[in-house]
N, C-alpha and C positions, 0 to 999 in steps of 0.2 A: 504494500500500500504506500502511496506517495506520502512524503513527510508532511505532518501537520505543522504549519508555520503560523505563529501567533504574534501579536504585538510584543509579547514578552521575549520570545526567542528569535525574532527576526534578525536583529543585528548579529547575534552569535552564529546562527545557522547560515544566513544568506550573505551578509556583508563581509564576514570574516572567512568565508569559504575559500579554500584553495582550488576549488573546481568550479566550472561553469554551473550556473543555477538557472532553472526554470521555475518561476513562481506563477501559479495559476490562481488568479483572484476569482472567486465563485460564490454562489449562494444556492441553498437547497431549492428555492422556488424558481430558479432560473432554468428555463428549458434548454437554451443553447449550452449552458454549463453542464447539464446532465448529458448532453450529446458528446461533449469533448472530454468528460470525466474518464471514460474508459481508455481514451487515447493517452491521457496523462498517466494513468496507471500502467499501461503497456510500456510507455517510455521510461517510467521509473524502473521497471524490471530490466529493460534492455540496456539502460545506461548506468546501472548500479555500479558504483566504484569509479565511474568516469565523470559523472555529473550528479548534482543534487536536483531532484525533481520534487517540488513541494506545492502545497495548496494553502491558500489563505481564505477562510470563510469571511467575506466582507461584513456580514451581519454581526459577527462576534469580534472582529478585529478592525475597528474603524480607524484607529490611529495610523496604522501602516497603510491602509487603503487610501486615506486622505493624503498622507505624506507623498505618495506616488501619483496622486491625482486620478485615481481610478474612478471613472464616472459611468462606464459601461462594462458589463460583464458578459461573458468571460473576457478578462484582460490577462494576457500572459506576458510577463516580463522576462527578458533574458539578461542575466547579470553576470559580469565577470570582474573579478578584482574589486568587488564592492560598488561597481558602476553599472547602471542600466545601459546596455549597448544595443538592445533591440526590443521590439514589442509587437504583439499581435492582439487585435481586438476582434472579438466575435469567434464563432465556431469555424475553424479552418481545418483542412485535411492534415492528417498526421505527417505527411511528406513535407509540408510547409514548416511545421514545427521542428522536425528532424533536421531539415536543411539549415535552419537558423541556428540550431544547437551545434551541429557539426562545424559550422563556420567559427564557433568560439573555441573549439577544441584544438 
């Protein structure tokens, strides 16, 4: 299962990570989020040890969501060395996310 990222552990898990990070901002009530959820889970398994793949529930973690200006979900941030280097908004194919992640490796 993808790593649960919260307001409390975001800096430690994401900003201090020595690996590329994908952060999926989602909510339970969001239809497109439910569509992309299985893709995020697959990528978590496929990139284990090479990248950190995590999820932030925007309803429970408003501080980090507002810090990054997340207004539409799903929003997926690609972070390397503590910096947002790419982003994707909306439900997109797995190939698009994988291509963006591979570019960071």
